[in-house]
MMTF fields as JSON, N, C-alpha, C and O atoms, coordinates in Angstrom:
{
  "mmtfVersion": "1.0.0",
  "mmtfProducer": "UNKNOWN",
  "numBonds": 239,
  "numAtoms": 240,
  "numGroups": 60,
  "numChains": 1,
  "numModels": 1,
  "chainsPerModel": [1],
  "groupsPerChain": [60],
  "chainIdList": ["A"],
  "bondAtomList": [4, 2, 8, 6, 12, 10, 16, 14, 20, 18, 24, 22, 28, 26, 32, 30, 36, 34, 40, 38, 44, 42, 48, 46, 52, 50, 56, 54, 60, 58, 64, 62, 68, 66, 72, 70, 76, 74, 80, 78, 84, 82, 88, 86, 92, 90, 96, 94, 100, 98, 104, 102, 108, 106, 112, 110, 116, 114, 120, 118, 124, 122, 128, 126, 132, 130, 136, 134, 140, 138, 144, 142, 148, 146, 152, 150, 156, 154, 160, 158, 164, 162, 168, 166, 172, 170, 176, 174, 180, 178, 184, 182, 188, 186, 192, 190, 196, 194, 200, 198, 204, 202, 208, 206, 212, 210, 216, 214, 220, 218, 224, 222, 228, 226, 232, 230, 236, 234],
  "bondOrderList": [1, 1, 1, 1, 1, 1, 1, 1, 1, 1, 1, 1, 1, 1, 1, 1, 1, 1, 1, 1, 1, 1, 1, 1, 1, 1, 1, 1, 1, 1, 1, 1, 1, 1, 1, 1, 1, 1, 1, 1, 1, 1, 1, 1, 1, 1, 1, 1, 1, 1, 1, 1, 1, 1, 1, 1, 1, 1, 1],
  "groupList": [{"groupName": "MET", "atomNameList": ["N", "CA", "C", "O"], "elementList": ["N", "C", "C", "O"], "formalChargeList": [0, 0, 0, 0], "bondAtomList": [1, 0, 2, 1, 3, 2], "bondOrderList": [1, 1, 2], "singleLetterCode": "M", "chemCompType": "L-PEPTIDE LINKING"}, {"groupName": "ILE", "atomNameList": ["N", "CA", "C", "O"], "elementList": ["N", "C", "C", "O"], "formalChargeList": [0, 0, 0, 0], "bondAtomList": [1, 0, 2, 1, 3, 2], "bondOrderList": [1, 1, 2], "singleLetterCode": "I", "chemCompType": "L-PEPTIDE LINKING"}, {"groupName": "SER", "atomNameList": ["N", "CA", "C", "O"], "elementList": ["N", "C", "C", "O"], "formalChargeList": [0, 0, 0, 0], "bondAtomList": [1, 0, 2, 1, 3, 2], "bondOrderList": [1, 1, 2], "singleLetterCode": "S", "chemCompType": "L-PEPTIDE LINKING"}, {"groupName": "LYS", "atomNameList": ["N", "CA", "C", "O"], "elementList": ["N", "C", "C", "O"], "formalChargeList": [0, 0, 0, 0], "bondAtomList": [1, 0, 2, 1, 3, 2], "bondOrderList": [1, 1, 2], "singleLetterCode": "K", "chemCompType": "L-PEPTIDE LINKING"}, {"groupName": "LEU", "atomNameList": ["N", "CA", "C", "O"], "elementList": ["N", "C", "C", "O"], "formalChargeList": [0, 0, 0, 0], "bondAtomList": [1, 0, 2, 1, 3, 2], "bondOrderList": [1, 1, 2], "singleLetterCode": "L", "chemCompType": "L-PEPTIDE LINKING"}, {"groupName": "ASN", "atomNameList": ["N", "CA", "C", "O"], "elementList": ["N", "C", "C", "O"], "formalChargeList": [0, 0, 0, 0], "bondAtomList": [1, 0, 2, 1, 3, 2], "bondOrderList": [1, 1, 2], "singleLetterCode": "N", "chemCompType": "L-PEPTIDE LINKING"}, {"groupName": "TYR", "atomNameList": ["N", "CA", "C", "O"], "elementList": ["N", "C", "C", "O"], "formalChargeList": [0, 0, 0, 0], "bondAtomList": [1, 0, 2, 1, 3, 2], "bondOrderList": [1, 1, 2], "singleLetterCode": "Y", "chemCompType": "L-PEPTIDE LINKING"}, {"groupName": "ARG", "atomNameList": ["N", "CA", "C", "O"], "elementList": ["N", "C", "C", "O"], "formalChargeList": [0, 0, 0, 0], "bondAtomList": [1, 0, 2, 1, 3, 2], "bondOrderList": [1, 1, 2], "singleLetterCode": "R", "chemCompType": "L-PEPTIDE LINKING"}, {"groupName": "ASP", "atomNameList": ["N", "CA", "C", "O"], "elementList": ["N", "C", "C", "O"], "formalChargeList": [0, 0, 0, 0], "bondAtomList": [1, 0, 2, 1, 3, 2], "bondOrderList": [1, 1, 2], "singleLetterCode": "D", "chemCompType": "L-PEPTIDE LINKING"}, {"groupName": "VAL", "atomNameList": ["N", "CA", "C", "O"], "elementList": ["N", "C", "C", "O"], "formalChargeList": [0, 0, 0, 0], "bondAtomList": [1, 0, 2, 1, 3, 2], "bondOrderList": [1, 1, 2], "singleLetterCode": "V", "chemCompType": "L-PEPTIDE LINKING"}, {"groupName": "PRO", "atomNameList": ["N", "CA", "C", "O"], "elementList": ["N", "C", "C", "O"], "formalChargeList": [0, 0, 0, 0], "bondAtomList": [1, 0, 2, 1, 3, 2], "bondOrderList": [1, 1, 2], "singleLetterCode": "P", "chemCompType": "L-PEPTIDE LINKING"}, {"groupName": "TRP", "atomNameList": ["N", "CA", "C", "O"], "elementList": ["N", "C", "C", "O"], "formalChargeList": [0, 0, 0, 0], "bondAtomList": [1, 0, 2, 1, 3, 2], "bondOrderList": [1, 1, 2], "singleLetterCode": "W", "chemCompType": "L-PEPTIDE LINKING"}, {"groupName": "THR", "atomNameList": ["N", "CA", "C", "O"], "elementList": ["N", "C", "C", "O"], "formalChargeList": [0, 0, 0, 0], "bondAtomList": [1, 0, 2, 1, 3, 2], "bondOrderList": [1, 1, 2], "singleLetterCode": "T", "chemCompType": "L-PEPTIDE LINKING"}, {"groupName": "CYS", "atomNameList": ["N", "CA", "C", "O"], "elementList": ["N", "C", "C", "O"], "formalChargeList": [0, 0, 0, 0], "bondAtomList": [1, 0, 2, 1, 3, 2], "bondOrderList": [1, 1, 2], "singleLetterCode": "C", "chemCompType": "L-PEPTIDE LINKING"}, {"groupName": "GLY", "atomNameList": ["N", "CA", "C", "O"], "elementList": ["N", "C", "C", "O"], "formalChargeList": [0, 0, 0, 0], "bondAtomList": [1, 0, 2, 1, 3, 2], "bondOrderList": [1, 1, 2], "singleLetterCode": "G", "chemCompType": "PEPTIDE LINKING"}, {"groupName": "PHE", "atomNameList": ["N", "CA", "C", "O"], "elementList": ["N", "C", "C", "O"], "formalChargeList": [0, 0, 0, 0], "bondAtomList": [1, 0, 2, 1, 3, 2], "bondOrderList": [1, 1, 2], "singleLetterCode": "F", "chemCompType": "L-PEPTIDE LINKING"}, {"groupName": "ALA", "atomNameList": ["N", "CA", "C", "O"], "elementList": ["N", "C", "C", "O"], "formalChargeList": [0, 0, 0, 0], "bondAtomList": [1, 0, 2, 1, 3, 2], "bondOrderList": [1, 1, 2], "singleLetterCode": "A", "chemCompType": "L-PEPTIDE LINKING"}],
  "groupTypeList": [0, 1, 2, 3, 4, 2, 5, 6, 1, 7, 8, 9, 1, 8, 5, 10, 11, 1, 4, 4, 12, 8, 1, 0, 5, 1, 9, 9, 1, 13, 13, 14, 4, 14, 9, 9, 11, 2, 15, 15, 2, 1, 15, 6, 16, 4, 14, 14, 14, 12, 16, 2, 8, 4, 1, 2, 10, 5, 2, 11],
  "groupIdList": [1, 2, 3, 4, 5, 6, 7, 8, 9, 10, 11, 12, 13, 14, 15, 16, 17, 18, 19, 20, 21, 22, 23, 24, 25, 26, 27, 28, 29, 30, 31, 32, 33, 34, 35, 36, 37, 38, 39, 40, 41, 42, 43, 44, 45, 46, 47, 48, 49, 50, 51, 52, 53, 54, 55, 56, 57, 58, 59, 60],
  "secStructList": [7, 2, 2, 2, 2, 2, 2, 2, 2, 2, 2, 2, 2, 2, 7, 6, 2, 2, 2, 2, 2, 2, 2, 2, 2, 2, 2, 2, 2, 2, 2, 2, 2, 2, 2, 2, 2, 2, 2, 2, 2, 2, 2, 2, 2, 2, 6, 6, 7, 7, 2, 2, 2, 2, 2, 7, 6, 6, 7, 7],
  "xCoordList": [-153.933, -154.333, -155.831, -156.338, -156.595, -158.014, -158.424, -159.307, -157.791, -158.216, -157.963, -158.749, -156.936, -156.714, -157.768, -158.256, -158.104, -159.258, -160.456, -161.114, -160.847, -162.102, -162.15, -163.175, -160.88, -160.832, -160.998, -161.633, -160.366, -160.584, -162.111, -162.641, -162.706, -164.106, -164.96, -165.867, -164.647, -165.36, -165.105, -166.061, -163.866, -163.476, -164.362, -164.96, -164.359, -165.146, -166.563, -167.236, -167.106, -168.545, -168.757, -169.713, -167.835, -167.902, -167.724, -168.483, -166.752, -166.464, -166.159, -165.007, -167.211, -166.968, -166.018, -165.582, -165.649, -164.638, -163.307, -162.474, -163.011, -161.805, -161.778, -160.783, -162.702, -162.837, -162.514, -161.661, -163.211, -163.058, -161.68, -161.176, -160.978, -159.597, -158.67, -157.839, -158.857, -158.051, -158.254, -157.273, -159.596, -159.772, -159.141, -158.557, -159.283, -158.582, -157.138, -156.495, -156.532, -155.002, -154.695, -153.777, -155.497, -155.179, -155.332, -154.505, -156.361, -156.63, -155.414, -154.901, -154.992, -153.858, -152.601, -151.842, -152.385, -151.132, -151.184, -150.199, -152.392, -152.518, -152.391, -151.886, -152.845, -152.84, -151.388, -150.933, -150.627, -149.262, -148.437, -147.609, -148.658, -147.988, -148.243, -147.311, -149.41, -149.821, -149.206, -148.842, -149.094, -148.386, -146.863, -146.253, -146.342, -144.761, -144.664, -143.806, -145.439, -145.384, -145.551, -144.855, -146.535, -146.726, -145.558, -145.187, -144.934, -143.766, -142.626, -141.925, -142.451, -141.334, -141.552, -140.612, -142.842, -143.15, -143.113, -142.779, -143.421, -143.345, -141.908, -141.527, -141.099, -139.727, -139.001, -138.1, -139.358, -138.698, -139.041, -138.163, -140.351, -140.791, -140.073, -139.704, -139.909, -139.217, -137.762, -137.156, -137.234, -135.817, -135.524, -134.375, -136.638, -136.478, -136.576, -136.137, -137.075, -137.156, -138.268, -139.311, -138.139, -139.233, -139.526, -138.81, -140.504, -140.836, -139.713, -139.493, -139.029, -137.979, -136.811, -136.091, -136.637, -135.651, -135.88, -134.953, -137.176, -137.641, -137.37, -137.034, -137.551, -137.407, -135.89, -135.422, -135.15, -133.746, -132.891, -132.58, -132.576, -132.006, -130.721, -130.338, -129.946, -128.498, -128.664, -127.643, -129.922, -129.961, -129.532, -129.227, -129.49, -129.038, -127.557, -126.947],
  "yCoordList": [-40.505, -39.296, -39.265, -38.821, -39.713, -39.78, -40.748, -40.471, -41.842, -42.985, -42.52, -42.872, -41.768, -41.162, -40.21, -40.232, -39.381, -38.382, -39.158, -38.891, -40.111, -40.864, -41.625, -41.709, -42.162, -42.826, -41.734, -41.968, -40.582, -39.541, -39.065, -38.797, -38.994, -38.628, -39.672, -39.345, -40.898, -42.009, -41.986, -42.146, -41.796, -41.683, -40.522, -40.686, -39.386, -38.231, -38.532, -38.101, -39.29, -39.653, -40.534, -40.343, -41.526, -42.387, -41.71, -41.983, -40.824, -40.103, -38.652, -38.278, -37.804, -36.285, -35.625, -34.513, -36.242, -35.463, -35.49, -34.663, -36.297, -36.206, -34.81, -34.1, -34.457, -33.236, -32.041, -31.188, -32.06, -30.969, -30.892, -29.786, -32.085, -32.183, -31.447, -30.614, -31.794, -31.28, -29.742, -29.006, -29.225, -27.813, -27.09, -26.017, -27.762, -27.074, -27.125, -26.212, -28.09, -28.041, -26.833, -26.057, -26.714, -25.539, -24.165, -23.269, -24.024, -22.811, -22.541, -21.424, -23.59, -23.406, -23.049, -22.191, -23.716, -23.333, -21.839, -21.103, -21.447, -20.083, -19.056, -17.95, -19.433, -18.542, -18.395, -17.317, -19.602, -19.535, -18.635, -17.844, -18.756, -17.971, -16.544, -15.742, -16.183, -14.801, -14.197, -13.022, -15.087, -14.64, -14.352, -13.393, -15.299, -15.171, -13.821, -12.99, -13.638, -12.443, -11.099, -10.108, -11.167, -9.953, -9.799, -8.644, -10.747, -10.54, -9.956, -9.046, -10.514, -9.987, -8.501, -7.707, -8.164, -6.83, -5.898, -4.735, -6.262, -5.485, -5.146, -3.994, -6.249, -5.982, -5.188, -4.405, -5.367, -4.603, -3.157, -2.318, -2.789, -1.479, -0.805, 0.369, -1.693, -1.101, -0.855, 0.019, -1.55, -1.508, -0.313, -0.039, 0.444, 1.639, 1.304, 2.095, 0.287, -0.151, 0.497, 0.686, 0.884, 1.494, 0.751, -0.204, 1.112, 0.448, 0.547, -0.355, 1.619, 1.883, 0.907, 0.528, 0.518, -0.497, -1.784, -2.506, -2.132, -3.341, -3.441, -4.481, -2.237, -2.202, -2.181, -2.951, -1.312, -1.231, -0.992, 0.127, -2.165, -1.945, -1.309, -0.925, -1.141, -0.532, 0.923, 1.566, 1.516, 2.877, 3.908, 5.034, 3.592, 4.544, 4.383, 5.053],
  "zCoordList": [58.021, 58.684, 58.789, 59.819, 57.777, 57.74, 58.822, 59.634, 58.817, 59.818, 61.249, 62.128, 61.527, 62.801, 63.23, 64.36, 62.306, 62.578, 62.816, 63.822, 62.01, 62.142, 63.597, 64.273, 63.964, 65.225, 66.438, 67.466, 66.168, 67.234, 67.332, 68.41, 66.202, 66.227, 66.948, 67.713, 66.684, 67.3, 68.761, 69.52, 69.248, 70.623, 71.321, 72.384, 70.605, 71.266, 71.328, 72.264, 70.339, 70.419, 71.648, 72.4, 71.852, 72.956, 74.256, 75.186, 74.39, 75.588, 75.37, 75.147, 75.434, 75.166, 76.077, 75.78, 77.204, 77.998, 77.308, 77.679, 76.391, 75.559, 74.918, 75.058, 74.316, 73.461, 74.527, 74.282, 75.63, 76.59, 77.134, 77.33, 77.415, 77.833, 76.787, 77.15, 75.504, 74.393, 74.283, 74.187, 74.298, 74.343, 75.459, 75.305, 76.707, 77.824, 77.731, 78.25, 77.125, 76.886, 76.035, 76.297, 75.016, 74.035, 74.836, 74.664, 75.676, 76.326, 77.307, 77.379, 78.04, 78.948, 78.286, 78.738, 77.207, 76.408, 75.93, 75.996, 75.45, 74.987, 76.156, 75.959, 77.34, 78.504, 78.946, 79.33, 78.871, 79.325, 78.367, 78.82, 77.11, 76.177, 76.409, 76.342, 76.67, 77.018, 78.218, 78.258, 79.256, 80.516, 80.245, 80.719, 79.428, 79.093, 78.258, 78.556, 77.344, 76.505, 77.289, 77.069, 78.216, 79.104, 80.008, 80.215, 80.565, 81.386, 80.575, 81.017, 79.346, 78.577, 78.158, 78.109, 77.859, 77.311, 78.504, 78.276, 79.792, 81.024, 81.325, 81.534, 81.336, 81.765, 80.631, 80.931, 79.407, 78.416, 78.487, 78.281, 78.787, 78.957, 80.167, 80.158, 81.239, 82.486, 82.225, 82.845, 81.391, 80.94, 80.09, 79.745, 79.731, 78.908, 77.378, 76.542, 77.081, 75.65, 74.982, 75.608, 73.677, 72.992, 71.716, 71.414, 70.962, 69.656, 68.658, 67.849, 68.722, 67.706, 67.974, 67.05, 69.212, 69.533, 68.985, 68.618, 68.908, 68.379, 66.898, 66.33, 66.308, 64.73, 64.407, 63.569, 65.066, 64.717, 66.089, 66.496, 66.707, 68.063, 68.167, 69.272, 67.045, 67.125, 66.672, 66.428, 66.536, 66.031, 67.024, 66.629, 68.277, 69.372, 69.527, 70.36]
}
């Protein structure tokens, strides 16, 4: 694990674009998860869901 990390650091020093690519991949994944979460929450709210449904869905 330490050797892989040192190899990665060495590769980033040789080519800084590797780090930018990895950071952008993380940003894209986070944005995608945010879009999916917002669609689920919007459609849940449009379907009449409330916070109490999330806590105990069989209470009604």
